[in-house]
Biotite code that builds the C-alpha atoms (Angstrom):
import biotite.structure as struc

atoms = struc.array([
    struc.Atom([87.163, 90.359, 103.755], chain_id="A", res_id=1, res_name="MET", atom_name="CA", element="C"),
    struc.Atom([87.484, 86.622, 103.417], chain_id="A", res_id=2, res_name="SER", atom_name="CA", element="C"),
    struc.Atom([90.280, 84.621, 105.050], chain_id="A", res_id=3, res_name="ARG", atom_name="CA", element="C"),
    struc.Atom([93.537, 84.736, 103.127], chain_id="A", res_id=4, res_name="ILE", atom_name="CA", element="C"),
    struc.Atom([95.309, 81.406, 103.022], chain_id="A", res_id=5, res_name="GLY", atom_name="CA", element="C"),
    struc.Atom([98.877, 80.348, 102.499], chain_id="A", res_id=6, res_name="GLU", atom_name="CA", element="C"),
    struc.Atom([98.747, 80.354, 98.711], chain_id="A", res_id=7, res_name="ASN", atom_name="CA", element="C"),
    struc.Atom([97.223, 83.808, 98.627], chain_id="A", res_id=8, res_name="GLU", atom_name="CA", element="C"),
    struc.Atom([100.015, 85.055, 100.877], chain_id="A", res_id=9, res_name="VAL", atom_name="CA", element="C"),
    struc.Atom([102.587, 83.473, 98.507], chain_id="A", res_id=10, res_name="LYS", atom_name="CA", element="C"),
    struc.Atom([101.029, 85.344, 95.566], chain_id="A", res_id=11, res_name="LEU", atom_name="CA", element="C"),
    struc.Atom([100.968, 88.662, 97.433], chain_id="A", res_id=12, res_name="ILE", atom_name="CA", element="C"),
    struc.Atom([104.596, 88.330, 98.549], chain_id="A", res_id=13, res_name="LEU", atom_name="CA", element="C"),
    struc.Atom([105.757, 87.396, 95.033], chain_id="A", res_id=14, res_name="ALA", atom_name="CA", element="C"),
    struc.Atom([104.016, 90.476, 93.617], chain_id="A", res_id=15, res_name="MET", atom_name="CA", element="C"),
    struc.Atom([105.456, 92.664, 96.348], chain_id="A", res_id=16, res_name="GLU", atom_name="CA", element="C"),
    struc.Atom([109.000, 91.446, 95.585], chain_id="A", res_id=17, res_name="LYS", atom_name="CA", element="C"),
    struc.Atom([108.469, 92.100, 91.864], chain_id="A", res_id=18, res_name="ALA", atom_name="CA", element="C"),
    struc.Atom([107.614, 95.780, 92.535], chain_id="A", res_id=19, res_name="LYS", atom_name="CA", element="C"),
    struc.Atom([105.520, 95.924, 89.370], chain_id="A", res_id=20, res_name="GLY", atom_name="CA", element="C"),
    struc.Atom([103.129, 94.083, 87.096], chain_id="A", res_id=21, res_name="PRO", atom_name="CA", element="C"),
    struc.Atom([103.798, 90.333, 86.743], chain_id="A", res_id=22, res_name="VAL", atom_name="CA", element="C"),
    struc.Atom([102.568, 87.643, 84.337], chain_id="A", res_id=23, res_name="PRO", atom_name="CA", element="C"),
    struc.Atom([101.085, 84.336, 85.467], chain_id="A", res_id=24, res_name="LEU", atom_name="CA", element="C"),
    struc.Atom([104.252, 82.473, 84.533], chain_id="A", res_id=25, res_name="GLY", atom_name="CA", element="C"),
    struc.Atom([106.241, 84.582, 86.963], chain_id="A", res_id=26, res_name="TYR", atom_name="CA", element="C"),
    struc.Atom([103.754, 83.881, 89.736], chain_id="A", res_id=27, res_name="LEU", atom_name="CA", element="C"),
    struc.Atom([103.783, 80.147, 89.033], chain_id="A", res_id=28, res_name="THR", atom_name="CA", element="C"),
    struc.Atom([107.578, 80.093, 89.026], chain_id="A", res_id=29, res_name="GLN", atom_name="CA", element="C"),
    struc.Atom([107.975, 82.096, 92.256], chain_id="A", res_id=30, res_name="LYS", atom_name="CA", element="C"),
    struc.Atom([105.158, 80.423, 94.240], chain_id="A", res_id=31, res_name="THR", atom_name="CA", element="C"),
    struc.Atom([104.899, 76.871, 92.869], chain_id="A", res_id=32, res_name="GLY", atom_name="CA", element="C"),
    struc.Atom([101.159, 77.395, 92.316], chain_id="A", res_id=33, res_name="ILE", atom_name="CA", element="C"),
    struc.Atom([100.389, 75.757, 88.980], chain_id="A", res_id=34, res_name="GLU", atom_name="CA", element="C"),
    struc.Atom([97.261, 77.695, 88.106], chain_id="A", res_id=35, res_name="ASP", atom_name="CA", element="C"),
    struc.Atom([96.850, 80.863, 90.149], chain_id="A", res_id=36, res_name="PRO", atom_name="CA", element="C"),
    struc.Atom([93.854, 82.211, 88.120], chain_id="A", res_id=37, res_name="HIS", atom_name="CA", element="C"),
    struc.Atom([91.190, 81.404, 90.712], chain_id="A", res_id=38, res_name="GLU", atom_name="CA", element="C"),
    struc.Atom([93.234, 82.771, 93.637], chain_id="A", res_id=39, res_name="LEU", atom_name="CA", element="C"),
    struc.Atom([94.003, 85.942, 91.709], chain_id="A", res_id=40, res_name="LEU", atom_name="CA", element="C"),
    struc.Atom([90.348, 86.403, 90.890], chain_id="A", res_id=41, res_name="SER", atom_name="CA", element="C"),
    struc.Atom([89.473, 86.135, 94.612], chain_id="A", res_id=42, res_name="LEU", atom_name="CA", element="C"),
    struc.Atom([92.217, 88.646, 95.495], chain_id="A", res_id=43, res_name="LEU", atom_name="CA", element="C"),
    struc.Atom([90.917, 90.916, 92.782], chain_id="A", res_id=44, res_name="GLU", atom_name="CA", element="C"),
    struc.Atom([87.395, 90.839, 94.281], chain_id="A", res_id=45, res_name="VAL", atom_name="CA", element="C"),
    struc.Atom([88.942, 91.671, 97.687], chain_id="A", res_id=46, res_name="GLU", atom_name="CA", element="C"),
    struc.Atom([90.682, 94.725, 96.222], chain_id="A", res_id=47, res_name="GLY", atom_name="CA", element="C"),
    struc.Atom([94.179, 93.346, 96.842], chain_id="A", res_id=48, res_name="ILE", atom_name="CA", element="C"),
    struc.Atom([95.209, 92.641, 93.230], chain_id="A", res_id=49, res_name="VAL", atom_name="CA", element="C"),
    struc.Atom([94.320, 94.333, 89.993], chain_id="A", res_id=50, res_name="SER", atom_name="CA", element="C"),
    struc.Atom([94.572, 92.943, 86.507], chain_id="A", res_id=51, res_name="ARG", atom_name="CA", element="C"),
    struc.Atom([96.046, 95.231, 83.848], chain_id="A", res_id=52, res_name="LEU", atom_name="CA", element="C"),
    struc.Atom([94.561, 95.472, 80.384], chain_id="A", res_id=53, res_name="ARG", atom_name="CA", element="C"),
    struc.Atom([96.269, 92.800, 78.270], chain_id="A", res_id=54, res_name="PRO", atom_name="CA", element="C"),
    struc.Atom([97.515, 95.342, 75.733], chain_id="A", res_id=55, res_name="ASP", atom_name="CA", element="C"),
    struc.Atom([98.763, 97.802, 78.266], chain_id="A", res_id=56, res_name="SER", atom_name="CA", element="C"),
    struc.Atom([101.988, 96.058, 79.161], chain_id="A", res_id=57, res_name="TRP", atom_name="CA", element="C"),
    struc.Atom([102.610, 92.650, 77.619], chain_id="A", res_id=58, res_name="SER", atom_name="CA", element="C"),
    struc.Atom([103.668, 92.153, 74.004], chain_id="A", res_id=59, res_name="PRO", atom_name="CA", element="C"),
    struc.Atom([102.157, 88.659, 74.175], chain_id="A", res_id=60, res_name="SER", atom_name="CA", element="C"),
    struc.Atom([98.869, 90.132, 75.529], chain_id="A", res_id=61, res_name="HIS", atom_name="CA", element="C"),
    struc.Atom([99.113, 87.752, 78.511], chain_id="A", res_id=62, res_name="ALA", atom_name="CA", element="C"),
    struc.Atom([97.370, 88.918, 81.686], chain_id="A", res_id=63, res_name="PRO", atom_name="CA", element="C"),
    struc.Atom([99.487, 90.986, 84.038], chain_id="A", res_id=64, res_name="GLN", atom_name="CA", element="C"),
    struc.Atom([98.708, 91.420, 87.726], chain_id="A", res_id=65, res_name="TYR", atom_name="CA", element="C"),
    struc.Atom([99.853, 93.888, 90.369], chain_id="A", res_id=66, res_name="GLU", atom_name="CA", element="C"),
    struc.Atom([99.074, 94.774, 93.968], chain_id="A", res_id=67, res_name="LEU", atom_name="CA", element="C"),
    struc.Atom([96.675, 97.628, 94.509], chain_id="A", res_id=68, res_name="THR", atom_name="CA", element="C"),
    struc.Atom([97.838, 100.684, 96.369], chain_id="A", res_id=69, res_name="SER", atom_name="CA", element="C"),
    struc.Atom([95.493, 99.617, 99.224], chain_id="A", res_id=70, res_name="LYS", atom_name="CA", element="C"),
    struc.Atom([97.403, 96.292, 99.535], chain_id="A", res_id=71, res_name="ALA", atom_name="CA", element="C"),
    struc.Atom([100.791, 97.947, 99.340], chain_id="A", res_id=72, res_name="THR", atom_name="CA", element="C"),
    struc.Atom([99.861, 100.354, 102.149], chain_id="A", res_id=73, res_name="LYS", atom_name="CA", element="C"),
    struc.Atom([98.546, 97.493, 104.298], chain_id="A", res_id=74, res_name="LEU", atom_name="CA", element="C"),
    struc.Atom([101.738, 95.505, 103.813], chain_id="A", res_id=75, res_name="LEU", atom_name="CA", element="C"),
    struc.Atom([103.842, 98.496, 104.835], chain_id="A", res_id=76, res_name="ARG", atom_name="CA", element="C"),
    struc.Atom([101.708, 99.023, 107.938], chain_id="A", res_id=77, res_name="GLN", atom_name="CA", element="C"),
    struc.Atom([102.004, 95.316, 108.863], chain_id="A", res_id=78, res_name="LEU", atom_name="CA", element="C"),
    struc.Atom([105.786, 95.364, 108.501], chain_id="A", res_id=79, res_name="VAL", atom_name="CA", element="C"),
    struc.Atom([106.118, 98.556, 110.479], chain_id="A", res_id=80, res_name="THR", atom_name="CA", element="C"),
    struc.Atom([103.887, 97.269, 113.270], chain_id="A", res_id=81, res_name="THR", atom_name="CA", element="C"),
    struc.Atom([105.803, 93.999, 113.439], chain_id="A", res_id=82, res_name="ARG", atom_name="CA", element="C"),
    struc.Atom([109.180, 95.733, 113.485], chain_id="A", res_id=83, res_name="LEU", atom_name="CA", element="C"),
    struc.Atom([108.008, 97.995, 116.303], chain_id="A", res_id=84, res_name="GLU", atom_name="CA", element="C"),
    struc.Atom([106.845, 94.937, 118.259], chain_id="A", res_id=85, res_name="GLN", atom_name="CA", element="C"),
    struc.Atom([110.233, 93.250, 117.806], chain_id="A", res_id=86, res_name="LEU", atom_name="CA", element="C"),
    struc.Atom([112.079, 96.358, 118.888], chain_id="A", res_id=87, res_name="ILE", atom_name="CA", element="C"),
    struc.Atom([109.924, 96.775, 121.994], chain_id="A", res_id=88, res_name="GLU", atom_name="CA", element="C"),
    struc.Atom([110.449, 93.077, 122.888], chain_id="A", res_id=89, res_name="ALA", atom_name="CA", element="C"),
    struc.Atom([114.216, 93.616, 122.821], chain_id="A", res_id=90, res_name="ARG", atom_name="CA", element="C"),
    struc.Atom([114.062, 96.615, 125.132], chain_id="A", res_id=91, res_name="VAL", atom_name="CA", element="C"),
])
């Protein structure tokens, strides 16, 4: 897996908050990244993001993206681990 930078993290977090497929405009608005195409393609190759068929969700046929189940599971594990660390540090 390649190194994930700040902009990739912004995209992942925006998609996680959306809890479903999102269009490019949503990602641009929430992250400030003007053209996230290239970053999304890299995340797609890494198995973190998947692109839905244009006709499967959007009336405008614009691309829609969502986190893969693999990415969602990893995010949950990271959050759980970090919370456990914080709790242990307080004890």
